[in-house]
C-alpha positions as CSV (number, residue, x, y, z in Angstrom):
1,A,0.0,0.0,-0.1
2,A,2.9,2.4,0.8
3,V,4.6,1.7,-2.4
4,V,1.3,2.3,-4.5
5,L,0.7,5.5,-2.5
6,I,4.1,7.0,-3.2
7,Y,4.2,6.5,-6.8
8,T,0.6,7.6,-7.3
9,V,1.1,10.7,-5.3
10,A,4.4,11.6,-6.9
11,G,3.5,11.0,-10.6
12,G,-0.4,11.2,-10.7
13,L,-2.1,9.8,-13.8
14,Y,1.3,9.5,-15.6
15,S,2.8,7.1,-13.0
16,V,-0.5,5.3,-12.6
17,A,-0.8,4.7,-16.5
18,Y,2.8,3.6,-17.1
19,T,3.0,1.3,-14.0
20,D,-0.3,-0.1,-15.1
21,V,1.1,-1.3,-18.4
22,L,3.9,-3.1,-16.6
23,Q,1.7,-4.6,-13.9
24,A,-0.9,-5.8,-16.4
25,T,1.8,-7.3,-18.6
26,V,3.3,-9.2,-15.6
27,G,-0.1,-10.3,-14.4
28,W,-1.6,-11.4,-17.8
29,T,1.5,-13.3,-18.9
30,G,1.9,-15.0,-15.4
31,C,-1.8,-16.1,-15.5
32,C,-1.7,-17.2,-19.0
33,A,1.4,-19.3,-18.7
34,L,0.1,-21.1,-15.5
35,A,-3.4,-21.6,-16.9
36,F,-2.3,-23.2,-20.1
37,Y,0.3,-25.3,-18.4
38,M,-2.3,-26.6,-16.0
39,I,-4.8,-27.2,-18.6
40,G,-2.2,-29.3,-20.6
41,N,-1.3,-31.3,-17.5
42,S,-4.7,-31.7,-15.7
43,Q,-7.4,-34.1,-16.3
44,N,-10.5,-33.3,-18.2
45,A,-13.8,-32.5,-16.7
46,P,-15.0,-35.1,-14.4
47,A,-16.8,-37.9,-16.2
48,P,-20.2,-39.5,-15.0
49,S,-19.7,-41.2,-11.7
50,I,-17.9,-44.6,-11.7
51,G,-20.2,-45.8,-9.0
52,F,-19.7,-48.6,-6.4
53,T,-21.0,-51.7,-4.8
54,I,-21.6,-52.2,-1.2
55,K,-22.4,-55.3,0.8
56,L,-24.8,-55.5,3.6
57,P,-25.8,-58.5,5.7
58,D,-29.2,-60.0,5.1
59,D,-31.4,-61.6,7.9
60,D,-29.1,-64.8,7.7
61,G,-26.0,-62.9,8.1
62,N,-25.0,-63.3,4.5
63,D,-23.4,-60.4,2.6
64,V,-25.6,-59.3,-0.1
65,P,-24.2,-56.9,-2.8
66,Y,-26.1,-53.7,-3.7
67,S,-24.7,-51.9,-6.8
68,Y,-24.8,-48.3,-8.1
69,V,-27.3,-48.0,-11.0
70,Y,-25.9,-46.1,-14.1
71,P,-28.1,-43.4,-15.7
72,D,-27.8,-45.1,-19.1
73,E,-26.2,-48.0,-20.9
74,A,-23.5,-45.7,-22.5
75,T,-22.3,-44.8,-19.0
76,S,-22.3,-48.4,-18.0
77,D,-20.1,-49.5,-21.1
78,M,-17.6,-46.7,-20.1
79,Y,-16.8,-48.8,-16.8
80,G,-17.6,-52.2,-17.8
81,G,-21.0,-52.4,-16.1
82,E,-23.4,-55.3,-16.2
83,K,-27.1,-56.0,-15.9
84,C,-28.5,-55.2,-12.3
85,A,-29.3,-58.2,-10.3
86,H,-32.5,-57.0,-8.6
87,N,-33.7,-54.8,-11.6
88,P,-32.5,-56.5,-14.8
89,E,-33.8,-53.7,-17.0
90,N,-31.1,-51.4,-15.5
91,W,-27.3,-51.3,-15.7
92,C,-25.2,-51.5,-12.7
93,H,-21.6,-51.3,-11.3
94,N,-19.7,-54.6,-11.9
95,G,-18.6,-54.8,-8.2
96,S,-15.0,-53.9,-8.8
97,A,-13.4,-51.9,-6.0
98,D,-10.3,-51.0,-8.0
99,V,-11.4,-47.4,-8.7
100,A,-13.8,-45.2,-7.0
101,D,-14.8,-41.5,-6.9
102,N,-16.8,-39.1,-4.7
103,G,-20.0,-39.7,-6.8
104,A,-20.2,-35.9,-7.1
105,Y,-21.3,-35.9,-10.8
106,P,-24.0,-38.7,-11.6
107,F,-24.2,-37.4,-15.1
108,G,-20.8,-36.0,-15.5
109,D,-19.4,-32.6,-15.4
110,L,-18.8,-30.5,-18.6
111,P,-16.1,-28.0,-19.5
112,V,-18.9,-25.6,-20.6
113,F,-22.6,-25.7,-20.1
114,P,-23.9,-24.1,-23.4
115,N,-27.4,-23.0,-22.0
116,Q,-26.3,-22.0,-18.4
117,M,-27.0,-18.4,-19.1
118,T,-30.5,-19.1,-20.8
119,H,-32.1,-21.9,-18.8
120,Y,-32.3,-21.9,-15.0
121,N,-32.5,-25.8,-14.9
122,S,-29.5,-26.3,-17.3
123,M,-27.4,-27.7,-14.5
124,T,-29.8,-30.2,-13.0
125,P,-29.4,-31.9,-10.5
126,F,-27.5,-28.9,-9.2
127,P,-28.9,-25.3,-8.9
128,N,-28.0,-22.6,-11.4
129,A,-27.4,-19.0,-10.1
130,I,-28.6,-17.6,-13.4
131,V,-30.3,-14.3,-11.8
132,F,-27.1,-13.5,-10.0
133,N,-24.8,-14.2,-12.9
134,W,-26.7,-11.9,-15.2
135,A,-26.9,-9.2,-12.6
136,T,-23.1,-9.3,-12.0
137,I,-22.4,-9.1,-15.7
138,F,-24.9,-6.1,-16.1
139,V,-23.4,-4.5,-12.9
140,L,-19.8,-4.7,-13.8
141,A,-20.4,-3.8,-17.5
142,F,-22.5,-0.7,-17.2
143,G,-21.3,0.2,-13.7
144,N,-17.7,0.4,-14.9
145,L,-18.8,3.2,-17.5
146,A,-18.8,5.7,-14.6
147,A,-15.9,4.4,-12.7
148,L,-13.7,7.3,-11.7
149,D,-10.4,5.8,-12.7
150,F,-11.8,5.0,-16.3
151,Q,-13.2,8.4,-16.6
152,A,-9.9,9.8,-15.7
153,R,-8.1,8.3,-18.5
154,C,-10.8,9.4,-21.0
155,M,-10.6,13.1,-19.7
156,A,-6.8,12.9,-20.0
157,S,-6.9,11.9,-23.6
158,K,-5.4,14.3,-26.1
159,T,-8.5,14.2,-28.3
160,P,-12.0,12.6,-28.2
161,K,-11.0,10.2,-31.0
162,V,-8.0,9.0,-28.9
163,A,-10.4,8.3,-25.8
164,T,-12.9,6.6,-28.0
165,Y,-10.2,4.2,-29.5
166,G,-8.6,3.7,-26.2
167,C,-11.9,2.5,-24.8
168,A,-12.7,0.3,-27.6
169,I,-9.3,-1.4,-27.6
170,A,-9.4,-1.8,-23.8
171,G,-12.7,-3.4,-24.0
172,C,-11.4,-6.1,-26.4
173,L,-8.4,-6.6,-24.2
174,T,-10.8,-7.2,-21.2
175,F,-11.5,-10.6,-22.7
176,V,-8.0,-11.3,-23.3
177,V,-7.0,-10.5,-19.7
178,G,-10.1,-12.1,-18.2
179,I,-10.2,-15.4,-19.8
180,P,-6.9,-16.7,-18.1
181,F,-8.3,-15.8,-14.8
182,A,-11.5,-17.7,-15.6
183,Y,-9.3,-20.7,-16.4
184,L,-7.7,-20.6,-13.2
185,G,-11.0,-20.9,-11.4
186,A,-12.0,-23.8,-13.5
187,I,-8.8,-25.6,-13.1
188,T,-9.0,-25.0,-9.2
189,R,-12.3,-26.7,-9.2
190,V,-10.7,-29.8,-10.8
191,W,-8.1,-30.0,-8.1
192,Y,-10.1,-29.0,-5.1
193,G,-13.8,-29.5,-6.2
194,P,-16.3,-32.0,-4.9
195,D,-14.9,-34.9,-7.0
196,S,-11.2,-34.5,-6.0
197,L,-9.2,-36.3,-3.4
198,R,-8.9,-33.0,-1.3
199,A,-12.7,-32.4,-1.1
200,N,-14.1,-31.9,2.3
201,F,-17.7,-32.8,3.3
202,E,-20.3,-32.1,5.9
203,T,-22.0,-35.5,6.9
204,D,-25.6,-36.2,7.9
205,S,-27.5,-34.3,5.1
206,C,-30.1,-35.2,2.6
207,S,-31.1,-34.4,-0.9
208,V,-34.3,-35.2,-2.8
209,A,-32.7,-34.1,-6.2
210,L,-29.9,-36.4,-5.7
211,G,-32.0,-39.3,-4.2
212,L,-29.9,-39.5,-1.0
213,P,-31.7,-40.0,2.3
214,T,-28.3,-39.3,4.0
215,C,-25.2,-37.8,2.3
216,A,-22.3,-35.5,2.7
217,L,-22.4,-31.9,1.6
218,W,-19.3,-30.6,-0.2
219,L,-17.6,-27.6,1.6
220,P,-15.7,-25.4,-0.8
221,D,-12.2,-24.4,0.4
222,E,-11.9,-20.7,0.5
223,D,-8.0,-21.0,0.1
224,S,-8.1,-23.3,-2.9
225,I,-6.7,-21.0,-5.3
226,I,-3.6,-20.4,-3.2
227,K,-3.3,-23.9,-2.3
228,M,-3.3,-24.8,-5.9
229,L,-0.6,-22.1,-6.8
230,T,1.6,-23.2,-4.0
231,H,1.1,-27.0,-4.0
232,E,0.1,-28.2,-7.4
233,A,1.6,-25.7,-9.9
234,P,5.4,-25.7,-10.6
235,K,7.0,-23.2,-8.2
236,F,8.2,-20.9,-10.9
237,L,4.8,-20.7,-12.6
238,G,3.0,-20.6,-9.2
239,G,5.1,-17.7,-8.0
240,W,4.8,-15.9,-11.3
241,C,1.0,-16.1,-11.1
242,L,1.0,-14.8,-7.5
243,I,3.1,-11.8,-8.4
244,G,0.7,-11.3,-11.3
245,I,-2.3,-11.2,-9.0
246,V,-0.5,-8.7,-6.7
247,A,0.3,-6.6,-9.8
248,A,-3.2,-6.6,-10.9
249,S,-4.3,-5.5,-7.4
250,M,-1.8,-2.7,-7.6
251,S,-3.0,-1.5,-10.9
252,T,-6.6,-1.3,-9.5
253,C,-6.0,0.3,-6.3
254,D,-3.6,3.0,-7.5
255,G,-6.3,4.3,-9.9
256,A,-8.8,4.3,-7.1
257,I,-6.7,6.2,-4.8
258,L,-5.8,8.8,-7.5
259,A,-9.4,9.0,-8.4
260,M,-10.8,9.5,-4.8
261,G,-8.2,12.0,-4.0
262,T,-8.8,14.1,-7.3
263,V,-12.5,14.0,-7.1
264,F,-12.7,14.8,-3.3
265,S,-10.5,17.8,-3.8
266,H,-12.3,19.2,-6.9
267,N,-16.0,18.3,-5.8
268,I,-16.0,18.4,-2.0
269,M,-13.1,20.5,-0.8
270,R,-13.5,23.2,-3.7
271,N,-17.2,23.7,-2.9
272,L,-16.8,23.4,0.9
273,G,-17.4,27.1,1.4
274,A,-20.9,26.9,-0.3
275,F,-22.0,24.7,2.7
276,L,-19.9,26.0,5.6
277,P,-19.9,29.9,5.9
278,F,-16.8,30.0,8.1
279,V,-14.8,28.1,5.3
280,S,-13.1,30.3,2.9
281,T,-14.2,30.0,-0.8
282,S,-10.6,30.2,-1.7
283,L,-9.6,27.1,0.3
284,V,-8.8,25.2,-3.0
285,T,-7.6,27.3,-5.9
286,D,-5.8,26.3,-9.2
287,D,-2.6,27.1,-7.4
288,N,-2.9,24.6,-4.4
289,L,-5.3,22.1,-6.1
290,L,-2.5,19.7,-6.9
291,M,-1.1,19.7,-3.4
292,M,-4.5,19.3,-1.9
293,A,-5.4,16.3,-4.1
294,R,-2.0,14.7,-2.9
295,A,-2.7,15.4,0.7
296,I,-6.2,14.0,0.4
297,S,-4.9,10.7,-1.1
298,V,-3.1,9.8,2.0
299,P,-6.1,9.2,4.4
300,F,-8.0,7.4,1.4
301,A,-5.0,5.1,1.0
302,V,-4.7,4.3,4.8
303,T,-8.4,3.7,4.9
304,A,-8.4,1.4,2.0
305,A,-5.4,-0.6,3.4
306,L,-7.1,-1.0,6.8
307,I,-10.3,-2.2,5.2
308,A,-8.4,-4.8,3.0
309,S,-6.5,-6.0,6.0
310,F,-9.3,-6.3,8.6
311,Y,-12.6,-6.5,6.8
312,R,-14.1,-9.9,6.9
313,S,-17.3,-11.2,5.1
314,S,-19.3,-14.4,4.9
315,H,-20.4,-13.5,1.3
316,S,-19.6,-16.2,-1.2
317,A,-17.7,-13.8,-3.4
318,G,-15.3,-13.1,-0.4
319,A,-14.7,-9.9,1.4
320,T,-12.8,-8.0,-1.3
321,G,-15.0,-9.5,-4.2
322,Y,-18.2,-8.4,-2.4
323,L,-16.9,-4.9,-1.8
324,L,-15.7,-4.8,-5.6
325,I,-19.4,-5.7,-6.6
326,V,-20.8,-3.3,-4.3
327,A,-18.9,-0.5,-5.5
328,F,-19.9,-0.7,-9.1
329,D,-23.4,-1.5,-7.8
330,V,-23.6,1.9,-6.1
331,V,-22.1,3.6,-9.3
332,L,-24.7,1.8,-11.5
333,A,-27.6,2.7,-9.2
334,S,-26.6,6.3,-9.0
335,V,-24.8,8.0,-11.8
336,V,-24.8,5.8,-14.9
337,V,-28.5,6.8,-16.1
338,P,-27.5,10.6,-15.8
339,L,-24.2,9.8,-17.7
340,F,-26.2,8.5,-20.7
341,G,-28.7,11.3,-20.4
342,C,-26.0,13.8,-20.5
343,F,-24.9,12.4,-23.9
344,Y,-28.0,11.4,-25.5
345,A,-30.6,13.8,-24.4
346,K,-31.2,16.7,-26.5
347,K,-31.1,19.2,-23.7
348,P,-30.3,17.2,-20.5
349,S,-32.0,18.5,-17.3
350,P,-29.8,18.9,-14.2
351,L,-32.9,18.3,-12.1
352,A,-33.7,15.1,-14.0
353,A,-30.2,13.9,-13.3
354,F,-30.5,14.9,-9.6
355,C,-33.7,13.0,-9.2
356,A,-32.6,10.0,-11.0
357,I,-29.5,9.8,-8.7
358,I,-31.8,10.1,-5.6
359,A,-34.4,7.6,-6.9
360,G,-31.8,5.0,-8.0
361,V,-29.9,5.0,-4.7
362,S,-33.1,5.0,-2.5
363,V,-34.4,2.0,-4.3
364,R,-31.1,0.2,-4.2
365,V,-30.7,0.9,-0.3
366,I,-34.5,-0.1,0.3
367,L,-34.2,-3.4,-1.7
368,E,-30.9,-4.4,0.0
369,F,-32.9,-4.9,3.1
370,A,-36.4,-5.6,1.8
371,L,-35.6,-8.5,-0.5
372,P,-35.1,-12.0,0.9
373,K,-31.4,-13.0,0.8
374,D,-30.2,-16.2,2.4
375,G,-26.6,-15.9,1.3
376,W,-26.6,-18.7,-1.4
377,L,-27.2,-16.2,-4.3
378,I,-29.7,-18.7,-5.8
379,A,-33.2,-17.4,-6.8
380,P,-36.2,-19.6,-5.7
381,F,-36.9,-21.3,-9.1
382,P,-39.2,-24.4,-9.1
383,G,-37.6,-27.9,-9.0
384,D,-35.9,-30.0,-6.5
385,E,-32.5,-28.9,-7.4
386,F,-33.4,-25.5,-6.0
387,L,-33.9,-26.9,-2.4
388,D,-31.0,-26.5,-0.1
389,Y,-29.7,-29.7,1.6
390,G,-31.7,-30.9,4.6
391,S,-30.7,-33.1,7.7
392,A,-30.5,-36.8,7.3
393,A,-33.9,-38.2,6.8
394,S,-33.5,-42.0,6.8
395,T,-31.0,-45.0,7.1
396,A,-32.7,-46.5,4.0
397,L,-30.6,-47.0,0.9
398,P,-30.4,-44.3,-1.9
399,T,-32.9,-44.6,-4.6
400,W,-30.2,-45.1,-7.2
401,L,-28.9,-48.4,-5.6
402,D,-30.0,-51.8,-7.2
403,A,-32.0,-53.2,-4.1
404,P,-35.5,-54.5,-3.4
405,E,-37.9,-51.7,-3.2
406,E,-38.6,-52.2,0.5
407,L,-35.0,-51.3,1.3
408,L,-34.9,-48.2,-0.8
409,W,-35.6,-44.7,0.6
410,D,-39.3,-43.4,0.0
411,P,-39.1,-39.7,0.0
412,E,-42.9,-39.4,0.6
413,A,-42.8,-41.6,3.7
414,E,-39.6,-40.3,5.2
415,R,-39.5,-36.7,4.1
416,C,-36.2,-34.8,3.6
417,E,-37.0,-31.3,4.9
418,Q,-35.4,-29.0,2.5
419,P,-35.7,-25.3,2.5
420,R,-35.9,-23.7,-1.0
421,F,-33.2,-21.3,-1.9
422,D,-34.4,-17.7,-1.5
423,D,-31.9,-15.2,-2.5
424,W,-33.0,-12.3,-4.7
425,T,-29.5,-10.8,-4.9
426,G,-29.2,-9.0,-8.3
427,V,-32.8,-8.0,-8.5
428,D,-32.1,-5.0,-6.4
429,S,-29.0,-4.1,-8.7
430,L,-31.2,-4.2,-11.8
431,A,-34.1,-2.4,-10.3
432,A,-32.2,0.6,-9.1
433,P,-31.1,1.9,-12.6
434,I,-34.3,1.1,-14.2
435,T,-36.0,3.2,-11.6
436,G,-33.5,6.0,-12.2
437,L,-34.2,5.6,-16.0
438,I,-37.8,6.0,-15.5
439,V,-37.5,9.1,-13.1
440,F,-34.9,10.8,-15.5
441,A,-37.2,10.4,-18.4
442,S,-40.2,11.6,-16.5
443,V,-38.5,14.7,-15.2
444,Q,-37.1,15.4,-18.7
445,W,-40.5,15.3,-20.1
446,L,-42.0,17.5,-17.5
447,E,-39.3,20.0,-18.2
448,R,-39.9,20.0,-22.0
449,N,-41.4,23.6,-21.8
450,G,-38.9,24.9,-19.5
451,P,-37.1,24.1,-16.2
452,I,-39.0,23.3,-13.1
453,R,-36.2,24.2,-11.0
454,A,-33.5,26.5,-12.6
455,F,-29.9,26.2,-11.2
456,E,-28.0,29.3,-10.7
457,E,-24.9,30.0,-12.6
458,S,-22.8,30.0,-9.5
459,S,-24.4,27.0,-8.0
460,I,-22.3,23.9,-7.2
461,M,-24.6,21.9,-9.4
462,V,-23.0,23.7,-12.5
463,G,-19.6,22.5,-13.7
464,Y,-16.6,25.0,-13.4
465,L,-13.8,26.0,-15.9
466,K,-10.3,26.2,-15.1
467,E,-8.5,29.5,-15.7
468,T,-6.9,28.3,-18.9
469,Q,-10.2,27.2,-20.4
470,K,-12.7,29.1,-22.4
471,T,-16.4,29.3,-21.8
472,P,-18.7,28.5,-24.7
473,E,-19.3,32.2,-25.5
474,E,-15.5,32.7,-25.7
475,R,-15.2,29.9,-28.1
476,E,-17.8,31.5,-30.4
477,T,-16.8,32.1,-34.1
478,K,-14.8,35.4,-34.7
479,P,-14.6,37.1,-38.0
480,L,-11.5,36.5,-40.1
481,S,-9.3,39.5,-40.9
482,D,-7.4,40.1,-44.0
483,G,-4.5,41.7,-42.2
484,S,-5.7,45.2,-42.4
485,G,-7.8,45.1,-39.3
486,E,-11.0,44.9,-41.3
487,D,-13.4,42.0,-41.2
488,T,-13.6,39.9,-44.3
489,S,-17.3,39.2,-45.3
490,G,-18.5,35.9,-46.7
491,N,-16.1,33.7,-44.6
492,E,-18.3,32.9,-41.7
493,Q,-18.7,29.3,-42.5
494,V,-14.9,28.8,-43.3
495,D,-14.1,30.4,-40.0
496,T,-16.7,28.3,-38.0
497,A,-15.1,25.1,-39.4
498,V,-11.7,26.2,-38.5
499,E,-12.8,27.0,-34.9
500,I,-14.5,23.8,-34.6
501,S,-11.5,21.8,-35.8
502,N,-9.3,23.6,-33.3
503,V,-11.8,22.7,-30.4
504,G,-11.6,19.1,-31.3
505,S,-7.8,19.0,-31.8
506,D,-7.0,19.9,-28.1
507,F,-9.5,18.1,-26.0
508,S,-7.7,18.7,-22.7
509,K,-7.5,22.4,-23.1
510,T,-10.7,23.6,-24.8
511,E,-13.5,21.3,-23.6
512,P,-15.1,22.3,-20.3
513,Q,-14.5,19.8,-17.6
514,L,-17.6,19.0,-15.4
515,H,-16.9,17.6,-12.0
């Protein structure tokens, strides 16, 4: 944190931009190298369960085998199965005890589930968190549009065209950078997932969807990614990837520190005199703005370091992952709609933007506490796969074993009490910007004949210009001169084109900056 603060305060956006290039290169190459090495040297997605055979004594004390029933003949052929003894129409495990697995995937796992993002039951017999997944994609995609560190890079671009091209290129590179990280998550599941030798389980649970009167619930390992990098990967590649993760973290926090210090100095400290009469309106000027931004960055960096060190969360995304999603969630709920309105409304209304911000934030805060959230991030869709595991229901045999019917578990007679997943996380994230959009459009329509509430020119709601910038009136077309001091008639259109061209050629100097 100290290193990041020092180079951020010393060099501002220049140091952030150049160090980000180095850090992103180290992080991306490290994750890429490890991901493709582990893919080439790891097993494929787990196949359908191999199954097993258990032997239990009958009334005479003789051991009777009860075998696992395969879902189809093709799966049976994979493992040399045979006709079941008690139900000959089915195919069963052959009784061999040479190889076994945890039985986590009765129908096998897949590298990719093609319809995972379109059908809620695409992962049966396991639940699909489709609502949360779509909401997260939407939040990160649109919430990022108003992220301060991204906005800073756009404002610092030499021309609007450079900003546009930079955003387009960065958007494409996001896929290149993100895919290796996604691979690491998939590979970690192979090494530490429910079908691995390192899996941990909680006993005495039941599941109707899996036909288990008593079973063991898989407990994900929160430190599995670190364990894989330090225990399973080659030391050099594991260390390289760890350095890459640290570098990626540094490239994120330096931009955040810079943005918070700059915006707080510009927007809060500069306008503090408007709220507090005893504070001078000249507290922050163009002469001391840089020093003020540097000073403000220090407490922000210290606060961020303390939160990262001591904040703990039971959220499934982890403490830092949860805070990251919440940060973009807040931005999406508040300022993304006004940002679009500023660019795409013919005459954007400050009051419409203000009301949209208040409405979006209010809805987001209310729904955060009003909607049911059990912590599993799974919406309550119909189907047994959307039931949480219950306590052990019976000592009878599972329904997928080849055994006489009287020995098998009857879910109707001995019920497995399973609460349905009930987590609406994501709905609040999507409802907030939709509400903000409706409010913005409504106020914009009401003000079609004139402002309901006109903001004064000196109000803090109006953007300010630096001393080196021109007002729109000052940038108006001036008549061309022929060198004699007299205006040349008939050249107004040419002069206008020249002036517009000059405005566009120096974005950082001539365009007003709104903060």
